[in-house]
C-alpha positions in Angstrom: -1.3 -19.9 -16.3 1.0 -18.6 -13.6 1.6 -20.3 -10.3 0.5 -19.0 -6.9 3.2 -17.7 -4.6 4.1 -17.8 -1.0 6.1 -15.3 1.1 7.2 -15.3 4.8 7.3 -12.0 6.8 9.5 -11.8 10.0 9.1 -8.6 12.1 11.5 -7.5 15.0 11.1 -4.7 17.5 14.6 -3.5 17.0 16.6 -2.1 14.2 18.6 -4.1 11.6 22.3 -4.4 11.9 22.6 -3.6 8.2 24.1 -6.9 7.2 21.4 -9.2 8.5 18.9 -8.9 5.6 16.3 -6.9 7.4 14.9 -3.5 6.4 14.4 -0.8 9.0 10.9 0.8 9.3 9.4 3.4 11.7 6.4 2.2 13.6 3.5 4.4 14.5 5.0 4.9 18.0 8.1 6.3 16.3 10.3 3.3 17.3 12.5 1.5 14.7 11.5 -1.9 14.0 12.9 -4.1 11.2 11.3 -6.7 8.9 12.4 -9.3 6.3 10.6 -11.0 3.6 11.7 -14.3 2.3 10.1 -16.3 -0.7 8.6 -14.8 -3.7 10.4 -14.3 -7.0 13.5 -12.7 -5.5 13.5 -14.4 -2.1 12.8 -10.9 -0.7 9.0 -10.8 -0.9 8.7 -9.4 -4.4 6.6 -11.5 -6.7 6.5 -11.7 -10.5 3.5 -13.4 -12.1 4.2 -14.3 -15.8 1.3 -14.8 -18.1 -2.4 -14.2 -17.4 -4.8 -15.8 -15.0 -6.0 -15.4 -11.3 -3.3 -16.1 -9.0 -2.9 -16.0 -5.2 0.0 -14.6 -3.0 -0.1 -16.0 0.6 2.0 -14.0 3.1 2.7 -15.9 6.4 3.7 -13.9 9.4 6.5 -15.8 11.1 7.4 -13.7 14.2 6.7 -13.5 17.9 2.9 -14.1 18.7 2.7 -10.4 19.7 2.6 -9.6 16.0 -0.6 -9.9 13.9 -1.5 -8.7 10.4 -3.7 -5.6 10.7 -4.1 -4.4 7.1 -2.9 -5.0 3.6 -2.9 -2.0 1.3 -1.7 -1.5 -2.4 0.0 1.2 -4.4 0.3 1.2 -8.2 -2.7 -1.0 -8.6 -4.2 1.3 -11.2 -6.1 -1.5 -12.9 -7.8 -2.9 -9.7 -6.0 -6.2 -10.1 -5.3 -6.9 -6.3 -7.6 -7.6 -3.3 -6.9 -8.7 0.2 -9.0 -11.4 1.7 -9.3 -10.1 5.3 -11.0 -13.1 6.7 -7.9 -15.2 7.3 -5.9 -15.8 10.4 -4.2 -12.9 12.0 -0.8 -14.4 10.9 -1.8 -15.0 7.4 -2.6 -12.6 4.5 -4.1 -13.9 1.2 -3.9 -11.5 -1.7 -5.8 -12.3 -4.9 -4.5 -11.0 -8.2 -6.8 -11.1 -11.1 -3.7 -10.8 -13.4 -5.4 -9.7 -16.6 -3.0 -6.8 -17.5 0.7 -5.9 -17.2 1.4 -3.7 -14.2 3.8 -3.1 -11.3 2.3 -2.6 -7.9 3.3 -2.8 -4.3 1.6 -4.4 -1.3 2.1 -3.1 2.1 1.5 -5.4 5.2 0.8 -3.4 8.2 1.6 -5.4 11.3 0.1 -4.7 14.7 2.4 -5.0 17.7 -0.1 -6.0 20.3 2.4 -5.6 23.1 3.7 -2.0 22.2 0.2 -1.1 20.8 1.6 0.3 17.5 1.5 -0.6 13.8 4.5 -1.5 11.7 4.5 -1.0 7.8 6.3 -3.6 5.7 6.2 -3.3 1.8 7.6 -5.3 -1.2 6.2 -5.5 -4.9 3.9 -7.6 -7.1 4.6 -7.4 -10.8 2.3 -8.8 -13.6 4.6 -9.4 -16.6 
């Protein structure tokens, strides 16, 4: 049975320098933000689960308190393997993966910036191997 995984997400309200490990993204207010995932299988937020069996991915938002997790969405989850348990704290996202089939999917954490009143998309991958 595969092991659970944990990832940390850091969000900033300014662009990456290009060499700091952050990825630029455009917020809903058209401002450029940057984010960086650490942890996971590649220390960049991507997660590979080898073998079959239910697993949990926990994403911890490690940023200024103005940021909160607003939504978790999935793409490529054609086998309905992934669900977000939305009842967690605003700085923690828990994703369940039933992990019964091989698939490559992406999760996108949408972060709310409560100061600028906008949303910030941040998206790595989950791979069932």
